Every structure is written in C-alpha cells, then in structure tokens.
C-alpha positions as CSV (number, residue, x, y, z in Angstrom):
1,X,22.8,50.0,12.8
2,X,26.1,49.4,14.6
3,X,25.9,48.7,18.3
4,X,28.1,50.2,21.0
5,X,29.9,46.9,21.4
6,X,30.6,46.8,17.7
7,X,31.8,50.4,17.7
8,X,34.3,49.5,20.5
9,X,35.5,46.5,18.4
10,X,36.1,48.9,15.4
11,X,38.0,51.2,17.8
12,X,40.1,48.3,18.9
13,X,40.8,47.4,15.3
14,X,42.1,51.0,14.7
15,X,44.3,50.7,17.8
16,X,45.7,47.3,16.8
17,X,46.5,48.6,13.3
18,X,48.4,51.6,14.8
19,X,50.4,49.3,17.1
20,X,51.2,47.0,14.2
21,X,52.5,49.8,12.0
22,X,54.0,52.0,14.8
23,X,57.6,50.9,14.1
24,X,57.3,52.4,10.6
25,X,57.2,55.9,12.1
26,X,60.9,55.5,13.0
27,X,61.8,54.5,9.4
28,X,64.1,56.5,7.2
29,X,63.5,57.2,3.5
30,X,64.6,54.1,1.6
31,X,66.8,54.3,-1.5
32,X,64.2,52.4,-3.6
33,X,62.0,55.1,-5.2
34,X,62.0,57.4,-2.1
35,X,64.7,59.6,-3.6
36,X,63.1,59.9,-7.0
37,X,59.6,60.3,-5.5
38,X,60.4,62.6,-2.5
39,X,63.9,63.7,-1.5
40,X,65.3,64.3,-5.0
41,X,62.0,65.1,-6.7
42,X,62.0,68.8,-7.8
43,X,58.3,68.6,-8.4
44,X,57.5,68.4,-4.7
45,X,59.7,71.2,-3.4
46,X,57.4,74.0,-4.0
47,X,53.7,74.8,-4.0
48,X,54.1,77.8,-6.4
49,X,51.5,78.1,-9.1
50,X,54.1,77.2,-11.8
51,X,55.3,74.1,-9.9
52,X,51.8,72.9,-9.1
53,X,50.9,73.3,-12.8
54,X,53.9,71.2,-13.8
55,X,53.1,68.7,-11.1
56,X,49.5,68.3,-12.3
57,X,50.1,68.2,-16.0
58,X,53.4,66.4,-16.5
59,X,54.2,62.7,-16.0
60,X,56.9,61.7,-13.5
61,X,59.3,58.8,-14.0
62,X,57.2,57.5,-16.9
63,X,54.0,57.5,-14.9
64,X,51.2,60.0,-14.3
65,X,50.3,60.2,-10.6
66,X,49.9,64.0,-9.9
67,X,47.9,63.6,-6.7
68,X,50.7,61.5,-5.1
69,X,53.2,64.3,-6.0
70,X,50.8,66.9,-4.7
71,X,50.5,65.1,-1.4
72,X,54.3,65.0,-1.1
73,X,54.5,68.7,-2.0
74,X,52.1,69.6,0.8
75,X,54.1,67.5,3.3
76,X,57.4,69.0,2.0
77,X,56.1,72.5,2.4
78,X,55.4,72.0,6.1
79,X,57.9,69.3,7.1
80,X,60.7,69.3,4.5
81,X,62.6,66.0,4.2
82,X,61.7,64.7,7.6
83,X,60.4,61.1,7.0
84,X,58.2,60.9,10.1
85,X,55.1,62.8,8.7
86,X,55.3,60.9,5.4
87,X,55.0,57.6,7.3
88,X,52.4,59.0,9.7
89,X,50.2,60.1,6.8
90,X,50.6,56.7,5.2
91,X,49.3,55.1,8.4
92,X,46.4,57.5,8.6
93,X,45.4,56.6,5.0
94,X,45.7,52.9,5.9
95,X,43.4,53.5,8.8
96,X,40.8,55.2,6.6
97,X,41.1,52.4,4.0
98,X,40.5,49.8,6.7
99,X,37.3,51.6,7.8
100,X,36.2,51.8,4.1
101,X,36.7,48.0,3.7
102,X,34.6,47.4,6.8
103,X,31.7,49.6,5.7
104,X,31.9,48.3,2.1
105,X,31.4,44.7,3.2
106,X,28.9,45.7,5.9
107,X,26.8,46.7,2.9
108,X,27.8,43.9,0.6
109,X,27.0,41.2,3.3
110,X,23.7,42.8,4.3
111,X,25.2,44.1,7.6
112,X,27.0,41.0,8.7
113,X,29.4,42.5,11.3
114,X,31.6,39.5,11.8
115,X,32.4,38.9,8.2
116,X,33.0,42.6,7.6
117,X,35.2,42.9,10.7
118,X,37.4,40.0,9.9
119,X,37.8,41.1,6.3
120,X,38.8,44.6,7.6
121,X,41.2,43.0,10.1
122,X,42.9,40.9,7.5
123,X,43.2,44.0,5.2
124,X,44.6,46.1,8.1
125,X,47.2,43.7,9.5
126,X,48.2,41.1,6.8
127,X,52.0,41.1,6.5
128,X,51.7,41.6,2.8
129,X,50.3,45.0,3.4
130,X,53.3,46.2,5.4
131,X,55.2,47.3,2.2
132,X,52.7,49.9,0.9
133,X,52.2,51.3,4.4
134,X,55.7,51.3,5.9
135,X,57.3,52.6,2.6
136,X,57.0,56.3,2.0
137,X,56.8,55.7,-1.7
138,X,53.9,53.3,-1.0
139,X,51.8,56.4,-1.0
140,X,50.8,55.5,-4.6
141,X,49.0,52.5,-3.2
142,X,47.6,53.9,0.0
143,X,46.3,57.0,-1.8
144,X,44.8,55.3,-4.8
145,X,43.2,52.8,-2.4
146,X,41.7,55.7,-0.4
147,X,39.9,57.1,-3.5
148,X,39.2,53.6,-4.9
149,X,37.5,52.4,-1.8
150,X,35.7,55.7,-1.2
151,X,34.4,55.5,-4.7
152,X,33.3,51.9,-4.2
153,X,31.5,52.7,-0.9
154,X,29.8,55.8,-2.5
155,X,28.6,53.6,-5.4
156,X,27.1,51.1,-3.0
157,X,25.5,53.9,-1.0
158,X,23.9,55.2,-4.1
159,X,21.5,52.2,-4.0
160,X,20.0,53.6,-0.7
161,X,18.5,56.4,-2.8
162,X,16.5,56.9,-5.9
163,X,16.2,59.5,-8.6
164,X,18.4,62.6,-8.5
165,X,20.1,61.6,-5.2
166,X,21.0,58.2,-6.6
167,X,22.5,60.0,-9.7
168,X,24.5,62.4,-7.5
169,X,26.1,59.5,-5.6
170,X,27.0,57.8,-8.9
171,X,28.5,61.0,-10.2
172,X,30.5,61.5,-6.9
173,X,31.7,57.9,-7.2
174,X,32.9,58.7,-10.7
175,X,34.8,61.7,-9.4
176,X,36.5,59.7,-6.7
177,X,37.4,57.0,-9.3
178,X,39.1,59.6,-11.4
179,X,41.1,60.7,-8.3
180,X,42.1,57.1,-7.8
181,X,43.4,56.9,-11.4
182,X,45.3,60.2,-10.9
183,X,47.0,58.5,-7.9
184,X,47.8,55.2,-9.6
185,X,46.7,53.8,-12.9
186,X,46.1,50.4,-11.3
187,X,42.7,51.9,-10.3
188,X,41.4,51.2,-13.9
189,X,40.1,47.9,-12.7
190,X,37.3,49.8,-10.8
191,X,34.5,49.1,-13.4
192,X,35.1,45.4,-13.0
193,X,34.6,45.8,-9.2
194,X,31.3,47.6,-9.7
195,X,30.0,44.7,-11.9
196,X,31.2,42.1,-9.4
197,X,29.5,44.0,-6.6
198,X,26.2,44.3,-8.4
199,X,26.4,40.6,-9.2
200,X,27.1,39.6,-5.6
201,X,24.1,41.6,-4.4
202,X,21.8,40.0,-7.0
203,X,21.2,43.1,-9.1
204,X,20.0,42.2,-12.6
205,X,21.9,43.4,-15.6
206,X,19.8,45.2,-18.3
207,X,20.3,48.0,-20.7
208,X,19.7,50.7,-18.2
209,X,22.0,49.2,-15.5
210,X,24.7,48.6,-18.0
211,X,24.7,52.2,-19.2
212,X,25.8,53.5,-15.9
213,X,29.1,51.5,-16.3
214,X,29.9,53.2,-19.6
215,X,31.5,56.4,-18.1
216,X,33.7,54.3,-15.8
217,X,34.8,52.0,-18.6
218,X,35.6,54.9,-20.9
219,X,37.7,56.6,-18.2
220,X,39.5,53.3,-17.4
221,X,40.3,52.8,-21.1
222,X,41.7,56.3,-21.4
223,X,44.0,55.9,-18.4
224,X,45.0,52.4,-19.5
225,X,46.0,53.6,-22.9
226,X,47.9,56.7,-21.6
227,X,49.8,54.5,-19.1
228,X,50.8,52.1,-21.8
229,X,52.0,55.0,-24.0
230,X,53.9,56.7,-21.1
231,X,55.4,53.7,-19.4
232,X,56.6,51.5,-22.3
233,X,59.2,53.1,-24.5
234,X,59.6,52.1,-28.2
235,X,62.4,49.8,-27.2
236,X,60.2,48.1,-24.6
237,X,57.5,47.6,-27.1
238,X,59.9,46.0,-29.5
239,X,60.6,43.4,-26.9
240,X,56.9,42.4,-26.7
241,X,57.3,39.6,-29.2
242,X,54.6,37.0,-29.6
243,X,56.8,34.5,-27.7
244,X,57.6,36.9,-24.9
245,X,53.9,37.8,-24.4
246,X,53.0,34.1,-24.5
247,X,55.6,33.3,-21.8
248,X,54.5,36.3,-19.7
249,X,50.9,35.2,-20.0
250,X,51.8,31.7,-18.8
251,X,53.9,33.0,-16.0
252,X,51.0,35.3,-14.9
253,X,49.2,32.1,-13.8
254,X,52.2,31.3,-11.6
255,X,52.0,34.8,-10.2
256,X,48.5,34.3,-9.1
257,X,49.4,31.0,-7.3
258,X,52.4,32.8,-5.8
259,X,50.2,35.5,-4.3
260,X,47.7,32.9,-3.0
261,X,50.5,31.0,-1.3
262,X,51.9,34.2,0.3
263,X,48.5,35.1,1.5
264,X,48.1,31.8,3.3
265,X,51.7,31.5,4.4
266,X,53.2,35.0,4.6
267,X,56.9,33.9,5.0
268,X,60.0,35.1,3.2
269,X,58.1,38.3,2.2
270,X,60.4,40.6,0.4
271,X,60.4,44.2,-1.0
272,X,61.8,42.6,-4.2
273,X,61.6,39.0,-5.3
274,X,63.9,37.1,-7.6
275,X,62.9,36.8,-11.2
276,X,61.3,33.4,-11.6
277,X,63.0,32.9,-15.0
278,X,64.7,34.8,-17.8
279,X,62.3,35.2,-20.8
280,X,65.3,34.5,-23.1
281,X,66.0,31.1,-21.4
282,X,64.1,27.9,-21.2
283,X,60.9,28.3,-19.1
284,X,61.0,26.2,-15.9
285,X,58.6,23.3,-15.7
286,X,56.9,24.7,-12.6
287,X,55.9,27.8,-14.6
288,X,54.6,25.7,-17.5
289,X,52.6,23.5,-15.1
290,X,51.1,26.5,-13.3
291,X,48.1,27.1,-15.7
292,X,47.0,23.5,-15.3
293,X,47.1,23.8,-11.5
294,X,45.4,27.2,-11.5
295,X,42.6,26.1,-13.9
296,X,42.0,23.0,-11.7
297,X,41.5,25.4,-8.8
298,X,39.2,27.6,-10.9
299,X,37.1,24.5,-11.8
300,X,36.6,23.9,-8.1
301,X,35.8,27.6,-7.5
302,X,33.2,27.6,-10.3
303,X,31.7,24.4,-8.8
304,X,31.3,26.2,-5.5
305,X,28.8,28.5,-7.2
306,X,26.2,25.8,-6.6
307,X,26.4,26.6,-2.8
308,X,27.7,30.2,-2.6
309,X,28.9,33.2,-4.6
310,X,31.6,34.0,-2.0
311,X,34.5,32.0,-3.2
312,X,34.0,32.8,-6.9
313,X,33.5,36.5,-6.1
314,X,36.6,36.8,-3.9
315,X,38.8,35.0,-6.4
316,X,37.4,37.0,-9.3
317,X,37.9,40.2,-7.4
318,X,41.6,39.3,-6.8
319,X,42.3,38.4,-10.4
320,X,40.5,41.4,-11.9
321,X,42.1,44.0,-9.6
322,X,45.6,42.5,-9.9
323,X,45.4,42.0,-13.7
324,X,47.4,45.2,-14.5
325,X,50.4,43.9,-12.4
326,X,50.3,40.1,-13.1
327,X,53.4,40.8,-15.3
328,X,51.8,40.0,-18.6
329,X,53.4,43.3,-19.5
330,X,56.4,43.9,-17.1
331,X,55.4,46.4,-14.5
332,X,58.5,46.8,-12.3
333,X,61.9,45.5,-11.3
334,X,60.4,42.4,-9.8
335,X,57.9,39.9,-11.3
336,X,55.9,40.2,-8.1
337,X,55.5,42.7,-5.3
338,X,53.6,42.7,-2.0
339,X,52.3,46.3,-2.7
340,X,50.5,45.1,-5.8
341,X,48.1,43.1,-3.6
342,X,47.0,46.1,-1.5
343,X,43.5,46.2,-3.0
344,X,43.4,42.7,-4.6
345,X,44.0,40.9,-1.3
346,X,40.6,42.1,-0.1
347,X,39.1,39.3,-2.2
348,X,41.0,36.6,-0.4
349,X,40.3,38.3,2.9
350,X,36.6,38.2,2.2
351,X,36.8,34.4,1.4
352,X,38.7,33.8,4.6
353,X,36.3,35.8,6.7
354,X,33.2,34.2,5.2
355,X,34.8,30.7,5.6
356,X,35.5,31.4,9.3
357,X,32.0,32.7,9.9
358,X,30.6,29.6,8.1
359,X,32.6,27.1,10.1
360,X,31.7,28.8,13.3
361,X,28.0,28.6,12.4
362,X,28.4,24.9,11.6
363,X,29.8,24.1,15.1
364,X,27.1,23.2,17.6
365,X,29.0,22.4,20.7
366,X,30.1,25.3,22.8
367,X,33.5,24.0,23.9
368,X,34.4,23.3,20.2
369,X,33.2,26.8,19.3
370,X,35.4,28.2,22.1
371,X,38.4,26.2,20.8
372,X,37.7,27.4,17.3
373,X,37.5,31.1,18.4
374,X,40.8,30.6,20.4
375,X,42.5,29.2,17.3
376,X,41.2,31.9,15.1
377,X,42.3,34.6,17.6
378,X,45.7,33.0,17.8
379,X,46.0,33.1,14.0
380,X,45.1,36.8,14.0
381,X,47.6,37.5,16.8
382,X,50.4,35.7,14.8
383,X,49.4,37.6,11.7
384,X,49.6,41.0,13.6
385,X,52.9,40.1,15.2
386,X,54.4,39.0,11.9
387,X,53.3,42.3,10.3
388,X,54.8,44.3,13.2
389,X,58.1,42.5,12.8
390,X,58.0,43.1,9.1
391,X,57.4,46.8,9.7
392,X,60.5,47.0,12.0
393,X,62.6,45.8,9.0
394,X,61.8,49.1,7.2
395,X,63.9,51.1,9.6
396,X,66.6,51.8,6.9
397,X,68.2,50.2,3.9
398,X,70.5,48.0,5.9
399,X,67.7,46.4,8.1
400,X,65.4,46.0,5.1
401,X,67.9,44.5,2.7
402,X,69.6,42.4,5.3
403,X,66.2,40.7,5.5
404,X,66.0,40.4,1.7
405,X,69.5,38.9,1.5
406,X,68.8,36.5,4.4
407,X,65.6,35.2,2.6
408,X,67.2,35.1,-0.9
409,X,71.0,35.0,-0.5
410,X,73.1,35.4,-3.6
411,X,70.0,35.9,-5.8
412,X,69.2,39.6,-6.0
413,X,71.9,42.0,-7.2
414,X,69.6,44.9,-6.5
415,X,69.6,44.1,-2.8
416,X,73.4,44.2,-2.6
417,X,73.4,47.4,-4.6
418,X,71.1,49.3,-2.3
419,X,72.7,48.0,0.9
420,X,76.0,49.0,-0.6
421,X,74.8,52.5,-1.1
422,X,73.8,52.6,2.5
423,X,77.2,51.4,3.6
424,X,78.9,53.9,1.4
425,X,76.8,56.9,2.7
426,X,77.5,55.7,6.2
427,X,81.3,55.8,5.6
428,X,81.6,52.0,5.7
429,X,83.5,51.8,2.4
430,X,84.9,48.3,2.8
431,X,81.5,46.8,3.3
432,X,80.1,48.9,0.5
433,X,82.7,47.7,-2.0
434,X,82.0,44.1,-1.1
435,X,78.3,44.5,-1.7
436,X,78.9,46.3,-5.0
437,X,81.3,43.6,-6.1
438,X,78.7,41.0,-5.2
439,X,76.0,42.9,-7.2
440,X,78.3,43.0,-10.2
441,X,79.1,39.3,-9.9
442,X,75.4,38.5,-9.9
443,X,74.6,40.9,-12.7
444,X,77.2,42.2,-15.1
445,X,74.8,45.0,-16.1
446,X,74.4,46.2,-12.5
447,X,74.9,49.8,-13.4
448,X,74.4,51.2,-9.9
449,X,77.3,48.9,-8.8
450,X,79.5,50.1,-11.7
451,X,78.7,53.7,-10.8
452,X,79.4,53.2,-7.1
453,X,82.6,51.3,-7.6
454,X,83.8,54.1,-10.0
455,X,83.1,56.5,-7.2
456,X,85.2,54.5,-4.8
457,X,88.1,54.4,-7.3
458,X,87.8,58.2,-7.8
459,X,88.0,58.8,-4.0
460,X,91.1,56.5,-3.9
461,X,92.8,58.6,-6.6
462,X,92.6,55.8,-9.3
463,X,91.2,58.2,-11.8
464,X,91.9,56.3,-15.0
465,X,90.0,53.2,-13.7
466,X,87.2,55.4,-12.5
467,X,86.9,57.1,-15.9
468,X,86.8,53.7,-17.5
469,X,84.0,52.5,-15.3
470,X,82.0,55.7,-15.7
471,X,82.4,55.3,-19.5
472,X,80.8,51.8,-19.2
473,X,77.5,53.2,-18.1
474,X,74.8,53.4,-20.9
475,X,73.1,56.8,-21.7
476,X,69.8,55.6,-20.3
477,X,71.2,54.7,-16.8
478,X,69.6,56.8,-14.0
479,X,73.1,57.9,-12.8
480,X,74.5,58.9,-16.1
481,X,74.3,62.6,-15.5
482,X,76.2,62.3,-12.2
483,X,78.8,60.0,-13.9
484,X,79.3,62.7,-16.6
485,X,79.7,65.4,-13.9
486,X,82.3,63.3,-11.9
487,X,84.2,62.4,-15.1
488,X,84.4,66.1,-16.0
489,X,85.7,66.9,-12.5
490,X,88.4,64.3,-12.9
491,X,89.6,65.8,-16.2
492,X,89.3,69.4,-14.8
493,X,90.8,69.0,-11.3
494,X,93.3,66.1,-11.7
495,X,94.2,65.8,-15.3
496,X,94.2,69.6,-15.8
497,X,92.3,69.1,-19.1
498,X,89.7,71.8,-18.9
499,X,88.8,71.5,-22.6
500,X,87.8,67.8,-22.3
501,X,85.9,68.6,-19.0
502,X,83.9,71.3,-20.7
503,X,83.1,69.1,-23.7
504,X,81.8,66.4,-21.3
505,X,79.6,68.8,-19.4
506,X,78.3,70.6,-22.5
507,X,77.3,67.3,-24.1
508,X,75.6,66.0,-21.0
509,X,73.6,69.3,-20.6
510,X,72.1,68.8,-24.0
511,X,70.5,65.6,-22.7
512,X,69.9,66.8,-19.1
513,X,69.5,70.6,-19.2
514,X,67.8,70.6,-15.8
515,X,70.3,68.4,-14.0
516,X,71.4,70.1,-10.7
517,X,74.9,68.6,-10.5
518,X,75.8,69.3,-14.1
519,X,74.8,73.0,-13.7
520,X,76.7,73.3,-10.4
521,X,79.8,71.6,-11.9
522,X,79.9,73.9,-15.0
523,X,79.3,76.9,-12.7
524,X,82.4,76.0,-10.6
525,X,84.5,75.6,-13.8
526,X,83.6,79.1,-14.9
527,X,84.1,80.5,-11.4
528,X,87.6,78.9,-11.3
529,X,88.3,80.5,-14.7
530,X,87.1,83.9,-13.4
531,X,84.3,83.9,-15.9
532,X,81.9,85.1,-13.3
533,X,78.9,86.1,-15.4
534,X,78.7,82.5,-16.8
535,X,79.3,81.1,-13.4
536,X,76.4,83.1,-11.9
537,X,74.1,82.0,-14.8
538,X,74.6,78.3,-14.0
539,X,74.5,78.7,-10.2
540,X,71.2,80.6,-10.5
541,X,69.9,77.8,-12.7
542,X,71.0,75.2,-10.2
543,X,69.3,77.2,-7.4
544,X,66.1,77.2,-9.4
545,X,66.3,73.4,-10.0
546,X,67.0,72.6,-6.3
547,X,66.0,75.7,-4.2
548,X,66.6,74.0,-0.8
549,X,70.2,72.9,-1.5
550,X,72.8,75.1,0.1
551,X,75.5,74.8,-2.6
552,X,74.2,77.3,-5.2
553,X,73.8,79.9,-2.4
554,X,77.3,79.3,-1.1
555,X,78.9,79.4,-4.6
556,X,77.0,82.5,-5.6
557,X,78.0,84.2,-2.4
558,X,81.6,83.3,-3.1
559,X,81.4,84.7,-6.6
560,X,79.9,88.0,-5.4
561,X,82.6,88.2,-2.7
562,X,85.3,87.8,-5.3
563,X,83.7,90.5,-7.5
564,X,83.3,92.9,-4.6
565,X,79.5,92.8,-4.5
566,X,79.1,92.3,-0.8
567,X,75.5,93.4,-0.7
568,X,74.6,90.5,-3.1
569,X,76.8,88.1,-1.2
570,X,74.9,88.8,2.1
571,X,71.6,88.6,0.2
572,X,72.5,85.1,-1.1
573,X,73.4,83.9,2.4
574,X,70.1,85.3,3.8
575,X,68.1,83.7,1.0
576,X,69.9,80.4,1.5
577,X,69.2,80.4,5.2
578,X,65.5,80.9,4.7
579,X,65.4,78.1,2.1
580,X,67.8,75.7,3.8
581,X,67.0,76.2,7.5
582,X,68.4,72.9,8.5
583,X,71.7,73.1,6.6
584,X,74.6,73.5,9.0
585,X,77.1,74.2,6.2
586,X,75.3,77.3,5.1
587,X,75.2,78.6,8.6
588,X,78.9,77.8,8.9
589,X,79.7,79.8,5.8
590,X,77.5,82.7,6.9
591,X,79.2,82.6,10.4
592,X,82.6,82.7,8.7
593,X,81.6,85.9,7.0
594,X,80.8,87.7,10.2
595,X,83.9,86.2,11.9
596,X,86.2,87.5,9.3
597,X,84.6,90.9,9.5
598,X,85.2,91.0,13.3
599,X,81.4,90.8,14.1
600,X,82.0,88.2,16.8
601,X,78.6,88.5,18.5
602,X,76.7,87.8,15.3
603,X,79.1,85.1,14.3
604,X,78.6,83.4,17.7
605,X,74.8,83.4,17.3
606,X,75.1,81.8,13.9
607,X,77.6,79.2,14.9
608,X,75.6,78.3,18.0
609,X,72.5,77.7,15.8
610,X,74.6,75.7,13.4
611,X,75.7,73.2,16.0
612,X,72.2,73.1,17.4
613,X,70.8,71.8,14.1
614,X,74.0,70.0,13.0
615,X,75.8,68.7,16.1
616,X,78.6,67.2,14.1
617,X,79.7,70.5,12.6
618,X,83.3,70.4,13.9
619,X,84.2,73.7,12.1
620,X,81.5,75.6,13.9
621,X,82.8,74.3,17.3
622,X,86.3,75.5,16.3
623,X,85.0,78.9,15.4
624,X,83.1,79.2,18.7
625,X,86.3,78.2,20.5
626,X,88.2,81.0,18.6
627,X,85.5,83.6,19.5
628,X,85.8,82.6,23.2
629,X,89.7,82.7,23.0
630,X,89.5,86.2,21.6
631,X,87.4,87.2,24.6
632,X,89.9,85.4,26.8
633,X,87.3,83.0,28.1
634,X,89.8,80.2,28.0
635,X,87.7,77.5,29.8
636,X,84.9,77.8,27.3
637,X,87.4,78.0,24.4
638,X,88.9,74.7,25.5
639,X,85.5,73.2,25.8
640,X,84.6,74.1,22.1
641,X,88.0,73.0,20.7
642,X,87.6,69.7,22.5
643,X,84.2,69.2,21.0
644,X,85.6,69.9,17.6
645,X,88.3,67.2,17.9
646,X,85.8,64.8,19.5
647,X,83.6,65.1,16.4
648,X,86.5,64.8,14.0
649,X,89.8,63.6,15.5
650,X,91.8,64.5,12.4
651,X,90.8,68.2,12.3
652,X,94.3,69.8,12.7
653,X,93.3,73.5,13.1
654,X,91.3,72.6,16.3
655,X,94.3,70.9,17.9
656,X,96.5,74.0,17.0
657,X,94.0,76.4,18.5
658,X,93.6,74.4,21.6
659,X,97.4,74.2,21.9
660,X,97.5,78.0,21.8
661,X,95.0,78.3,24.7
662,X,97.0,75.7,26.7
663,X,100.1,77.8,26.1
664,X,98.3,80.9,27.3
665,X,97.3,78.9,30.5
666,X,100.9,77.7,30.9
667,X,99.8,74.1,30.5
668,X,102.9,73.2,28.5
669,X,102.5,69.4,28.5
670,X,99.0,69.5,26.9
671,X,100.1,72.3,24.6
672,X,103.0,70.2,23.4
673,X,100.7,67.2,22.9
674,X,98.3,69.2,20.8
675,X,101.1,70.8,18.8
676,X,102.5,67.4,17.9
677,X,99.1,66.1,16.9
678,X,98.4,69.1,14.7
679,X,101.8,68.7,13.0
680,X,101.2,64.9,12.5
681,X,98.0,65.8,10.7
682,X,99.9,68.0,8.3
683,X,99.2,71.4,9.9
684,X,102.1,73.9,9.3
685,X,102.9,75.5,12.7
686,X,103.9,79.2,12.4
687,X,107.6,79.8,13.1
688,X,106.8,82.2,16.0
689,X,104.6,79.6,17.6
690,X,107.3,76.9,17.4
691,X,109.7,79.4,18.8
692,X,107.4,80.1,21.8
693,X,107.0,76.4,22.5
694,X,110.8,75.9,22.3
695,X,111.4,78.7,24.7
696,X,108.8,77.5,27.2
697,X,109.4,73.7,27.0
698,X,113.0,73.4,25.6
699,X,111.6,71.0,23.0
700,X,112.0,71.5,19.3
701,X,109.0,70.4,17.3
C-alpha cells in the first residue's frame, strides 16, 4: 500500500517531468520524419472509413505502425497541423509511461518504494529520453512504450490472481503487446522481458509456465519477419554479405558500450550521430577491441550473480530490448539514436536505483547519509536541468541542428542539409546555399543538397544548371517526384518546350501516380492549353490526395471561371474554405471574386478574416484599402495601404493606391513619393494619373 507521503512524491515526480519537458510544447515540427509522418502524410488527413482502412492495413515508409498513424489522424482531425497538441500528447504518454515504470518495479522489488521511485525518475528525466518525447515523430516510441509497459504491468498483476482471472490478465497482456507491435516493431522483445521478470521474481520454469510464453513468441516472430520483409528491399538484402554482417555484429558490441557511456555521461547527445566507420573501409581498432572490453564487463556482471540478480537482470534487459536496433541489421540513418534507448534504458536505471539504495543502506553514520543524499539529489537535479536544456534545443531545425553541428562540426552532412532547408524556407538563401554546399562537400551523394541547390539555381534563372542537377538525382530519392515536376515546369514555362515537359510528367506519374505536385503541375499545363476537362481531372485528383491544400480549389475555381461555370467556381471556393480554414491565400482569392463583382461588404468580411489568420497577407490589406477608398474613408484606406507596404515593401500596387488617396487629400509631396516608389518597382502608372500629378505638382514622372 502506498502512503500519502509516497503519493505526494509521485505527484512531485509528475510535476518535475512536466517542467523538464515544458519547453518542447513550443517546438515546431522538425524536418526529420515530421513531414513524412504528419504534415505531408496523406494517411492522417482524414478519418473517413476508406482512409482509416488504408491507414490500418497498409505499411507507411516501409514500416507497419498503424496505431501511430491513427493517433496522428485523430489529432489532425481536431487540431490540423498545429504542433502544440502533438507535443502535448507525447508528454502525456511519457507521464503515463513513467507511472507504469514505477508500478512495474514496485511489484518486481516487492514494494520497495525508493528503488521504484528512482528508477521511474531516471526514466522520466534522463537526457537520452528527450528525443522521443520532444520530437513529434517520437510518437512511435512513446506509444509503443505505453502499450509495452501496460502489457508488462498487466502480466505482473496476473500473478495476484489464480484460475480464470489469471488467464484473463494474461490474455489482456497479450492484446496490449499486439498493440505495442502495431505501434513499433521494436516491441517484439516483449517475450524476453517476461522471461527475465519471472526469473527475477524467482518463478520456476516448467512445461506449464513455458507454454504461456508461446503465444507471445509466435506474435513476436510474425512481426519480426514482416518487418524484415517490409523494411529491407532486395537491394538492401544483397548488401548483407557475410563480411558486412560480421562487421555489424562486432560494431554492435561498440554500440552497447556507446549507450552505456551516454547513460553515465549524457554529453554531446545528438538527434543523429556520425557513422563510426564505413563498412567498406578498414574497421577502426576501437571497434575491433570493443567485444573484448564488453565481454570483460559481462564476466564481472555474471560474477555479480553470486551476490545479487540486479546487475545481470538490468544489463540483460537492456541488451535484449535494444537488440533490434544495435545495428546488426542497419535500422536508420545513424548507427545509434537516443530514441532507441527509450525502453532499454530502464535496465540501467534499475541498476543505478538499486545501487543507490544499497549504498545508502550500507552507510551507518547519519551525517554521511545526509551527504550521500545531498550528492544524489544534486545528480538528479543536474540530470533534470540537462534534459530541460536539451528539450529547448528542439524548438526548430536551426536550434536543433546548431547543437548537432556544434557537437560534431564538419562530420554530418545530414545536419547541414536540414538546417539548410530551414534557412531556405525562412528566406535566408545565402546561409542555405552555404549549408547545402557544405553537405555536398561532406557527402557527394547528399541528394537533398543537390535537390535544394537545383532549386536555388532555378530561382536565379540558371535553368540549364538546375536541370543538370535535377537529372543527377536517382529514381529512389525521396524528392525525385518534385524534381521531375520542377524540371517539367522549366521546360514548359522557360524553354517553351511543352512536348518535353509533358513527357517528363507522364513518365513521373507512372512511378508516382498519387503525387500531389505532379498532378497539380499536369493540371496547370492542360489549363494553360485550354484543355479544361483534362485539367479538371488532374486538379480533382490532387484535391483527393491533399484535401486541405488550397491550390486545387483555387485552380479548379479558375478553370470554372474561364469556362463560365460560376456556380461551380463558388462551390470550389466554399469547399476550399471549409477544408483549408487557416489558408489566407484561399480567402484572398475568394475575396477577389466578391471585390470584382462589386460585393464590397462580403469582400471586406473575407479579407478581414484573411488578415486575422494570416497577418502577412499584404494583398488582403491592399484590397481592404481599396474598399475603404471606394467608400471615401481615406484615413482607413491609408492605414491599410501602409500595412500592405510594411508587410512587403516592394509591393508596387499598394504604393500606387496610397498615392491616389494622397492626391485625393491634396497631400502632393507624399503622393509624389509613393508614385516614384511604385514606378521604381516597375509599376506602369496610367497616363491620366501621370497627367494629374504633373498638373498638381509641376513635376514630370
């Protein structure tokens, strides 16, 4: 039975955990799986029966994790692409997981509160656990751990009962284990955890007890085999030569030592780590020596069995639960990852907690006990503060990969790639190009850098160089469909070679029939060629692929406008606004429709809402200014035109419109200033307007 004091300590643990991970609530989505998992994942954008069926039955990015996608789909239904609730739910899952860890060890240690509490505290706040909690795509780990730990606790609770009730708890544990596997296949290690738990608690192994493991083992084998088939392509499997497997097996020993070191000294933690060596090169001596060192440690661990099961159990728990990701078979872009230790680190945490409790019990003098407790508390505080600082690094790609590059300068091309994308999307093109160039220098096969540099060349008008770089991308690259779409656009818009453009798109669509950008691009080609039926076909398909993107609705409305079907045009805008409630561009286009029709009151409402949800919509401010000018509310018109040029100081129409209002107010100096600025920006001033300025100011523009 847990006392009131112990309950308060658990409540304090929950509060501490929230404070440690609170900075993650302000984090953006990170361009490292978050796009393919959430923001650009069509599987999570709808909870329709058809989409849920696809979500539950089909693999995603070579892995089968339907419950993760389902959790994202529910969040997307209610919150869209706002990162806050995704991070909040990760923290909630982590809090539940922390409680599960406490109650699991409360049972395993025969209700030893201190050991259970410290184990849970280490699990909750160790800096290595920041990655799976602070990263939205870390949901695979927090969700699989939720079901994994719940299944483990349920299994342990089954021994409190006999007969049918015992069997029900075992069955329920099996169901939760299946849910864990449906969240992340790493859960297949669960049967080993059950065996280790029974051994720790002194339960004997006989034919009857072993039979209960069989369903768990069969399920684990099925998920292991299916993951191998899905994840590793035939090309991957061809690379699993005897030599490569041997080297990876040897390096797995080093990975274990690496994680042990990071657990004890959590410094230079990174979302990605450098590869320790290239399998095609000479294996470094420290990798070759690692088995000898590890087996020396294992001998000491086995020797400790004479005194206690704790050290052996904790180490065995870590190795068994981490086995799928020790890189014997490559499991990601990095040979090691903090998120891989989310469950396995519990083993080391249990050893540390038991060791602390043992040392405390050995100390007899009160003042030494007090000093020991003060030292232990200081270590826990440092651990929590380090974790909180690490959580702050997850604010965006820049803060995260600034930290990676600081820890491993000039080693990770991926870090420069992702930070380069952040710079590019933030309009910091010079910094972006430097990072992409550095990524390409570090790795000549840095395809994201090639793709991004091609985009920069395209924007600069260096089309031939851009096409050359796009052509250098292999067919299996993740950005190949976009590269084909942009290449086709270059041929169509700038080289005026529509035939080649169509060939590129048609070929790409055979490989990527459900690619949004390819369908949109082909639709625009047909629209420009006035082949409206074909254009509608591809825009409708793009809308189905990505229903909350405004572009298909805008393009379809434009086609319907050109073909005189105004009822369908209005319907597209209305549907688009319902689906893309936070898209300022769609509201801007809808407002333009009412403005051109002279329905100024309706236009004003739409543009006012547009600037509310998208404060940088300079065109909407300009339209609001024009509406006010038409009503002869000059003060308000000037206000909106000024907002327009403040948001974008090179938007010539707003300067021209503000100039007209100044003229109306006989403020000739300001009118002349705005007219000159508009002309500098390439705006063609009407002859009558220039004549009026000349008459009133005696100045020829």
